[in-house]
VOPAGU-2260 file (C-alpha; in pm, 1 decimal, decimal comma):
REM VOPAGU-2260
SITE   aa  ch    i         X         Y         Z
SITE  MET   A    0   -5135,8   -7531,3    4197,6
SITE  ASP   A    1   -5201,5   -7673,2    3854,0
SITE  ASP   A    2   -5081,1   -7985,3    3675,5
SITE  LEU   A    3   -4775,4   -7810,1    3532,4
SITE  ASP   A    4   -4665,6   -7708,3    3882,1
SITE  ARG   A    5   -4705,9   -8063,0    4013,0
SITE  ARG   A    6   -4503,7   -8205,3    3725,0
SITE  ALA   A    7   -4223,1   -7952,1    3776,1
SITE  ILE   A    8   -4208,6   -8021,8    4149,2
SITE  SER   A    9   -4197,9   -8394,9    4083,3
SITE  LEU   A   10   -3910,2   -8348,5    3839,8
SITE  LEU   A   11   -3719,1   -8141,9    4093,2
SITE  ILE   A   12   -3770,7   -8385,4    4380,0
SITE  ASN   A   13   -3668,3   -8684,7    4169,1
SITE  SER   A   14   -3368,3   -8509,9    4014,4
SITE  THR   A   15   -3147,8   -8543,8    4321,9
SITE  THR   A   16   -3018,3   -8882,9    4208,0
SITE  LEU   A   17   -2948,2   -8792,3    3844,7
SITE  ASN   A   18   -2611,9   -8763,8    3678,4
SITE  TYR   A   19   -2492,1   -8448,6    3501,4
SITE  ASP   A   20   -2638,1   -8525,5    3157,1
SITE  GLU   A   21   -2974,4   -8629,0    3297,1
SITE  MET   A   22   -2983,5   -8313,1    3508,8
SITE  LYS   A   23   -2919,4   -8097,8    3201,2
SITE  ASP   A   24   -3217,1   -8266,2    3032,0
SITE  VAL   A   25   -3438,6   -8203,6    3334,7
SITE  LEU   A   26   -3331,6   -7840,0    3349,2
SITE  ARG   A   27   -3406,0   -7797,7    2978,4
SITE  GLU   A   28   -3752,2   -7947,1    3032,9
SITE  LEU   A   29   -3816,0   -7723,3    3335,1
SITE  LYS   A   30   -3723,8   -7414,3    3135,5
SITE  LYS   A   31   -3969,3   -7514,6    2860,6
SITE  MET   A   32   -4239,7   -7566,3    3120,5
SITE  ALA   A   33   -4159,0   -7229,9    3282,5
SITE  LYS   A   34   -4196,5   -7058,1    2945,6
SITE  MET   A   35   -4541,9   -7214,3    2909,5
SITE  LYS   A   36   -4629,8   -7099,8    3262,2
SITE  LYS   A   37   -4501,9   -6748,4    3184,1
SITE  LYS   A   38   -4780,2   -6709,0    2929,1
SITE  GLU   A   39   -5025,7   -6716,6    3219,3
SITE  PHE   A   40   -4818,7   -6495,9    3451,1
SITE  LYS   A   41   -4667,5   -6223,0    3236,3
SITE  ASP   A   42   -4534,3   -6028,5    3537,8
SITE  TYR   A   43   -4289,2   -6305,7    3630,1
SITE  SER   A   44   -3970,0   -6410,4    3454,0
SITE  VAL   A   45   -3871,8   -6768,7    3378,5
SITE  LYS   A   46   -3618,9   -6750,0    3662,3
SITE  ASP   A   47   -3891,9   -6635,3    3902,8
SITE  ILE   A   48   -4105,6   -6932,6    3807,4
SITE  LEU   A   49   -3812,8   -7172,7    3846,4
SITE  ASP   A   50   -3740,4   -7023,9    4190,4
SITE  TYR   A   51   -4105,6   -7065,3    4286,1
SITE  TRP   A   52   -4100,6   -7431,2    4182,5
SITE  GLY   A   53   -3772,1   -7483,9    4365,5
SITE  THR   A   54   -3920,4   -7342,0    4683,9
SITE  LEU   A   55   -4228,9   -7560,8    4655,1
SITE  ALA   A   56   -4015,3   -7870,0    4587,5
SITE  TYR   A   57   -3800,9   -7789,5    4890,8
SITE  LYS   A   58   -4108,3   -7763,5    5112,7
SITE  GLU   A   59   -4259,3   -8082,3    4966,1
SITE  SER   A   60   -3936,6   -8275,5    5023,4
SITE  PHE   A   61   -3958,8   -8200,8    5395,1
SITE  LYS   A   62   -4312,9   -8334,8    5403,2
SITE  LEU   A   63   -4181,8   -8664,0    5261,3
SITE  ILE   A   64   -3936,1   -8709,0    5549,0
């Protein structure tokens, strides 16, 4: 897991308390980050990367409980 992954997971975990406009901004930022990550992993789509981050954030959120 690299720095980009950690930042994306942090954004996802902290986004649960955001309003609609803030969430749109976070989603826009996550898509930009996923496009950067896609350069490394050409076999995966942006949606695949977002799903991967979502899964990791879900697992991390249970560790925080």
